[in-house]
N, C-alpha and C positions, 0 to 999 in steps of 0.2 A: 382820168384824175377828176375827182369831185372838187368843185369849187365851193368855198364857204364864204358866205356874206360876212363882212366885218363892219364894225362901227368905226369909221375913220373919215376925215374930210379929204384925205388924199388917196386912199385905197378902198375899193368897193368889194373885191373878192380875192381870195387866196386859195390856191390849190397846192398840194404837196404829195409827191410820190416817194415814200421812203426807200423803195427798192432801187429806183434810178437816181434818187437824191435830186430830183428836178422840182422846182417850185415855179408856179405861174402866178403872176400878180396882175389883176385888172385894176387899173387906176381910174379914179373918178373922172379924169379927163378923157377917158375912152381908150387909152393905150393899154395893150396887153403885152407883157414881157415874160420870157421864160429864163430862169436862172439854173445853172447846172452845178452839180457837186455841192449842193447846199446841205450842210450837216443838220441832223434832226434838231439839235439844240438851237440852231439859228432860227429855224421855222418855229419851234416852240416859243422862243423869245419874242418873235414877231407877234404871234397869236396872243401872248400874255401881256404885251406892252400896252401901257395906257395911251401912248401916242404911237400908232403904227407908222405914221409918216416919219417921225423922228427916228424910230428904231430902224426903219428902212434906210434913211440917210446915213446913219452911223455904222450899220452892220451889213448892209446888202448892196447898196448903190455902188457901182463901179467894181464889184467883185462878182465871182461866180459866173463868169461868161461861159456861154456854150460854144 
């Protein structure tokens, strides 16, 4: 999975594999987490969000556990 650098104070890189629906997020704090069964529209929403940290909090955090 390729990681894409993003402009965010909370998130530094995001990777997504549409085949497996897995998303990996590298946080600026250094933590890296993988989320499972993430729909394409959630990934697209994160990448388009003006505040990726806020989008993550509202749409991804505590969901999509592996």
